[in-house]
C-alpha positions as a printed Julia matrix, in Angstrom:
159×3 Matrix{Float64}:
 44.36  -72.17  -49.05
 42.25  -69.14  -50.06
 43.1   -67.85  -53.53
 44.26  -64.25  -53.88
 46.35  -62.11  -56.21
 48.73  -63.03  -59.0
 50.05  -66.09  -57.16
 46.52  -67.44  -56.88
 45.9   -66.89  -60.59
 49.13  -68.74  -61.43
 48.11  -71.68  -59.25
 44.68  -71.8   -60.87
 46.31  -71.71  -64.32
 48.48  -74.68  -63.27
 45.37  -76.54  -62.09
 43.58  -75.89  -65.39
 46.61  -77.25  -67.25
 46.33  -80.47  -65.2
 42.66  -81.0   -66.12
 41.29  -82.73  -69.2
 38.75  -81.09  -71.47
 36.22  -83.57  -70.04
 36.85  -82.39  -66.46
 36.74  -78.72  -67.45
 33.6   -79.29  -69.49
 31.92  -80.99  -66.52
 32.85  -78.09  -64.23
 31.37  -75.5   -66.6
 28.53  -77.63  -68.02
 30.0   -77.28  -71.5
 30.76  -79.78  -74.24
 34.49  -80.59  -74.31
 34.9   -78.9   -77.7
 33.71  -75.56  -76.25
 36.27  -75.5   -73.42
 39.3   -74.78  -75.62
 40.17  -71.13  -76.07
 38.1   -69.85  -73.13
 39.65  -67.8   -70.35
 38.86  -70.37  -67.68
 41.35  -68.93  -65.19
 39.38  -65.67  -64.9
 36.18  -67.63  -64.44
 37.75  -69.85  -61.79
 39.2   -66.93  -59.82
 35.57  -65.94  -59.37
 33.91  -62.63  -58.6
 35.37  -60.14  -56.12
 32.64  -60.92  -53.57
 33.17  -64.68  -53.86
 35.71  -67.07  -52.36
 38.01  -69.59  -53.93
 39.94  -72.27  -52.06
 42.76  -74.34  -53.51
 43.77  -77.8   -52.37
 47.53  -78.2   -52.69
 49.83  -81.2   -52.64
 53.34  -80.0   -51.78
 52.62  -76.68  -53.47
 50.98  -78.2   -56.56
 47.31  -77.33  -57.1
 45.08  -80.42  -57.15
 41.62  -78.99  -56.54
 39.6   -75.79  -56.4
 36.34  -74.79  -54.76
 34.53  -71.6   -55.75
 31.86  -70.04  -53.52
 29.61  -67.09  -54.27
 26.59  -65.86  -52.36
 23.41  -65.45  -54.38
 20.81  -62.76  -53.88
 18.6   -65.27  -52.04
 21.28  -65.87  -49.4
 22.3   -69.29  -50.65
 25.92  -70.04  -51.35
 26.63  -71.51  -54.78
 29.61  -73.86  -55.0
 31.64  -75.19  -57.91
 34.39  -77.8   -57.67
 37.25  -78.71  -59.99
 39.75  -81.5   -59.25
 42.79  -82.35  -61.38
 42.26  -85.59  -63.26
 44.98  -87.57  -61.46
 43.51  -86.53  -58.1
 39.88  -87.4   -58.74
 38.3   -90.06  -56.54
 40.82  -89.42  -53.75
 38.64  -87.25  -51.51
 39.87  -83.83  -52.66
 36.46  -82.61  -53.87
 34.74  -84.07  -50.81
 37.17  -82.27  -48.45
 36.7   -78.96  -50.26
 32.89  -79.17  -50.21
 32.79  -80.28  -46.54
 35.01  -77.3   -45.7
 32.65  -74.94  -47.52
 29.58  -76.26  -45.74
 31.08  -76.55  -42.26
 33.62  -73.7   -42.16
 32.92  -71.46  -45.15
 32.72  -67.68  -45.08
 28.94  -67.67  -44.56
 28.27  -69.93  -41.54
 24.93  -71.7   -41.54
 24.0   -70.63  -45.08
 22.79  -73.43  -47.32
 25.3   -74.4   -50.0
 23.9   -75.21  -53.44
 25.79  -77.48  -55.8
 24.74  -78.09  -59.41
 25.74  -81.45  -60.86
 25.25  -82.88  -64.32
 22.85  -85.8   -64.03
 25.32  -88.18  -65.72
 28.28  -87.2   -63.49
 28.35  -90.35  -61.34
 31.59  -89.33  -59.6
 30.21  -85.97  -58.43
 26.91  -87.54  -57.34
 28.84  -90.17  -55.38
 30.96  -87.48  -53.77
 27.86  -85.62  -52.59
 26.4   -88.83  -51.15
 29.67  -89.55  -49.3
 29.75  -86.18  -47.48
 27.67  -87.36  -44.55
 25.83  -84.01  -44.56
 22.11  -83.37  -44.9
 21.31  -82.78  -48.56
 18.18  -82.42  -50.6
 17.37  -82.09  -54.25
 16.0   -78.57  -54.68
 15.74  -78.26  -58.45
 16.16  -80.14  -61.67
 16.88  -78.8   -65.1
 17.42  -80.79  -68.27
 20.53  -82.87  -67.6
 21.33  -81.43  -64.17
 20.45  -81.62  -60.5
 20.72  -78.89  -57.89
 21.39  -80.04  -54.34
 21.25  -78.02  -51.16
 23.73  -78.95  -48.44
 23.5   -77.78  -44.85
 25.71  -78.31  -41.82
 24.33  -81.03  -39.58
 22.97  -79.72  -36.3
 25.07  -81.23  -33.53
 23.46  -83.19  -30.72
 24.57  -80.47  -28.27
 22.8   -77.76  -30.24
 19.68  -79.92  -30.62
 19.48  -80.65  -26.9
 20.03  -76.97  -26.05
 17.26  -75.9   -28.43
 14.9   -78.66  -27.25
 15.66  -78.21  -23.54
């Protein structure tokens, strides 16, 4: 579900309340102690020219994907999944949706991951989408994801 208006903000606030300081810290690349007291809801709503998608379970928010287009044309993505819902495919489904059906078709999607975040790295490997490491910074990796070119498109281009 795309996130808009006051209802969207309320759902994001409920998601934040369901996340541990460790999960929020991993999402924002912050130490757990620095997460408290920040207005994370405003950050997670994202900029006006970005997109945010919520994953819901019977109306309860369980995951969030933020997308924003950079000046270079790449789409930057950030994922947050409620603690009790991690390792159940929520993040994977959100990222696959962004790459395959997002608001900027065909644009590469860049995801930054902390180098010690084994769960997020495993999720990216499990997507079944072409990915490549495009940058490294101290303690983090930046991956580029692209939609796979279907066999039909390949044969049309080649033929």
